[in-house]
FIDONU-757588 format. One record per residue: x, y, z of N, C-alpha, C in turn; residue in one letter. Coordinates in pm, whole numbers, plus 32768, in hexadecimal, padded with zeros to 4 digits. Layout:
! FIDONU-757588
XYZXYZXYZA;...
! end
This chain:
! FIDONU-757588
0EA2A4415A280E72A3D459D80ED3A3C05963X;0F00A345594C0F5EA32958E10F18A3295859X;0F68A33957F00F30A33657680EF0A2AF574CX;0F2FA244577C0EF8A1BE57660E71A1B257ABX;0E69A1DF58280DEAA1D958710D7FA22D582BX;0DA4A2A157FB0D44A2F757B20D13A2B15734X;0D6EA27256EB0D48A22A56710CEAA1B85690X;0D08A16D56FA0CB4A0FC57200C2DA12C5753X;0C2BA19857A00BACA1CF57D20B54A1F9575DX;0B8FA23756F90B41A26056830B0DA1E75638X;0B60A18156290B36A10755E70AC7A0C25636X;0ADAA0B556B80A78A071570D09F1A0B7570CX;09F2A13A56FF0974A18656FE091BA1605689X;0953A11F56230904A0F755AF08BCA07255C4X;08DAA02E5630089F9FAA564908309FB256AFX;07CB9F605699075A9F5D56F4073F9ECC571AX;07319EB7579907079E3557CE06AD9E535843X;06359E25583D05D39E4858A306059E24592FX;061A9E8C597F06429E7A5A0A06D19E4F5A21X;07279E5B59BC07B39E3759CF080C9EAB59A5X;08839EAB59DA08E59F1159B708FF9F0B5921X;09069F7D58DD091E9F7B584B09A29F3B5825X;0A049F3B587D0A849EF9585E0A719E61585BX;0A1B9E2F58B509FD9DA058B709AE9D7B5839X;09499DCA581808FB9DB2579F09549DBB5723X;09AC9E1E57210A059E3256B00A659DBF569BX;0A8F9D8257080AE99D0F56FC0AAE9CA7569EX;0A2F9C8756B109EF9C1D566209DB9C4755D1X;09B69CC455BC09A69CF555330A2B9CEA54E9X;0A949D1C55260B189D1A54E60B4B9C8B54D5X;0B3B9C3A553B0B679BAE55340B229B6754BFX;0A9F9B7954B40A549B34544B0A709B6B53C0X;0AAD9BE053B80ADC9C1753380B6B9BEA531AX;0BA49B9A53710C2E9B6D536A0C919BE0537CX;0C679C4753C30CC09CB553E90CEF9C985477X;0D3F9C2E54820D659BF955040DBC9C585554X;0E189C9B55130E6E9CF9555C0E1A9D6B5596X;0DBE9D9F55480D689E0B55760D0C9DDA55E6X;0CDA9D5F55DA0C869D2556430CD69D1D56C5X;0D519CF056BA0DAB9CEA572D0DB99D74576DX;0DD59DD7571A0DEB9E60574C0D719E985794X;0CFD9E8857590C859EC557930C619E835819X;0C739E0058230C549DBE58A20CC29DD65909X;0D3C9DE258DB0DAB9DFF59380D929E835981X;0D569EE3593B0D379F6359780CD99F5159EFX;0C7B9EF559E50C209ED65A530C679E835ABEX;0CB49E215A940CFC9DC95AF00D5B9E175B4AX;0D9C9E7D5B150DFC9EC95B640DB99F085BDFX;0D379F225BD50CEE9F5B5C470CC29EF05CABX;0CBE9E715C810C859E075CD40CDF9D8C5CDEX;0D5F9D9C5CBF0DB59D255CBB0DBE9CDC5D3FX;0DAD9D205DAF0DAF9CDE5E310D229CC55E64X;0CBE9CE85E150C339CDA5E3F0BF99C525E1AX;0B779C475E2E0B319BC95E190B399B975D89X;0B429BF15D290B489BCA5C9C0BD49BD45C60X;0C389BE95CB30CBF9BFA5C810CEE9B865C2BX;0CE39B0C5C5F0D109A985C120CB39A7B5B9CX;0C359A9D5BA90BD69A8B5B3B0BFE9AE05AC4X;0C129B625ADD0C3D9BBA5A700CC59B905A3BX;0D1F9B6B5A960DA49B405A6B0D9A9AC65A10X;0D439A685A310D3199F159DE0CFF9A135953X;0CA19A71594A0C709A9A58C60CDC9AE35877X;0D2B9B3358BC0D9C9B79587C0E019B12584AX;0E1D9AAC589A0E7A9A4358700E4399F757F7X;0DC099E157F60D81999E57850D9499EF5705X;0D789A70570D0D8E9AC656980E219AC5566FX;0E799AC956D20F099AC456B70F339A445670X;0EF599D556930F13995756500EF5996155BBX;0E8699A4559A0E6399B3550D0EB99A1C54C6X;0EEB9A7E55100F4D9ADB54D60FC79A8B54AAX;0FF49A3054FF106799DD54DB104899855463X;0FCF994E545B0FAC98FE53E60FAF99545367X;0F7D99CF53720F809A2852FD100E9A4152CEX;106C9A3C532B10F99A53530A114499D052F3X;10F7996252EF112E98DC52D7119298B25342X;117D98DD53BB11D198B5542E117F984F547DX;118E97D15456113597685488115197405518X;11CD9730553D11EB970755C711C79774562DX;11E697F3561411B9985B5672111F9860567BX;10DE9845560D104C9840560D101B97D2566BX;1057975C565F103196EC56B41046970D5748X;10B29751576610CE977757F1106397D75825X;1039983557D20FD1989357FE0F499850580AX;0F2C97EE57B40EB097A357C30EAD975F584CX;0F1D972658740F2596E358F60F1197465968X;0F5197BA595F0F3F982159C60EAE985059CDX;0E6F986359590DE3988F59550D8A98255995X;0DA597A959760D57973A59AE0D61973A5A47X;0DD8974E5A790DEE97525B0B0DA697C95B49X;0DB3983D5B0F0D7598B65B450CDD98AB5B44X;0CA598805AD40C1298795AC70BD798045B14X;0C25979C5B280BF697265B710BD697405C03X;0BFA97B35C360BE097D85CC20B5198085CD8X;0B07981C5C6B0A83985B5C730A1597F65C55X;099A98155C81092A97B95C69090A97AE5BD3X;08BC974A5BB2089B972C5B26085E97A45ADDX;081097F35B2207D7986F5AEB080F98E15B3EX;0854993D5AFD088F99AD5B45088A9A295AEDX;085B9A965B2508539B155ADD08109B045A53X;07A39AB85A5407529A9E59DC079D9A54596EX;07FE9A075996084D99BA5937084C99275961X;083398D1590108349840591808C798135917X;08FE9807598F098B97E3599709A49753596FX;093F96FC597C09529673594B096D967658B5X;092396C7586C093796D357DB09C0970F57BDX;09EA9771580B0A6D97B057F50ADC974B5811X;0ACE96FF587C0B35969B589C0B38962C5832X;0AC4960957FA0AC195A8578B0B0695E15710X;0AF0966156F50B3296A356850BCA969D5697X;0BF896BC57100C8896B7572C0CBD96295717X;0C7895C6574C0CA4953B573F0CA9951156ACX;0C49953F565D0C46951E55CF0CC095575587X;0CE095D455A20D54961255600DD795D45591X;0DDD95B156110E55956C56440E6794E555FEX;0DF7949E55EF0DFA941C55AD0E299429551BX;0DF6948D54D50E1F94A1544A0EB394C1543EX;0EE59513549A0F74953154980FC694B354AFX;0F9C946255110FE693E755300FDE938354BCX;0F689377547E0F599319540E0FB093425398X;0FC793C35388101F93F3531E10B093F6534AX;10CC93BA53BF115493B453F61193944053FEX;113F94A35417116B952D542511B4956053A8X;11919527533511CA955652B6115E95835255X;10DF95665275106F958B521F101695ED526AX;1006966352330FB596CA52730F2196AD5256X;0ED2969552BF0E44967752AA0DF096F3528AX;0E279769529C0DDD97E452810DE5980151EBX;0D7297FE51AA0D6C9819511A0CFD987F5101X;0CEF98A850870C86990850640BFB98D0507FX;0BED984C507A0B69981050920B5E97CE511AX;0BCA97BE51600BCA977F51E50BF397E9524AX;0B8F982D52810BA8989952E10B529885535DX;0B8298B253D00B3598A1544B0AC8990B5456X;0A5F98E854A109F4994554C009CD99335551X;09B199A055930980999D561D08F599DA561FX;089C99A15670081199CE567007E199EF56FEX;07FE9A69572D07C99A9057AF07329AA557A6X;06EF9AA05817065D9AAF581B06369B405838X;06579B9957DE06299C2457E606229C5F575CX;
! end
């Protein structure tokens, strides 16, 4: 077991989501705290086990979404826009409700952030201390 996997396993063990993997539950806690890199890491640990499985693209899409916000935190607007597009494509393969998550709401969130980036001509970062994304899974 790698040090990174051990660190993520210890972190994931602190999260609880009724009937879901703690790494999946942890993704949302970390994402909603704007700890996007950590959210990416914790879900990637789960995705690595299922990347060719039924939820492979679903987890990948959520990881890409977190990655888009990592880029916004670093003021890298065009790479962020590219990851939003990849996340939209990955998540768009799944039904409106998947793994207790309203994907219609997630896809609307993605479209909103893409629109803000485009309206700012990719020179104005829409991520601010008061303008932050939130995801609301049903658990």
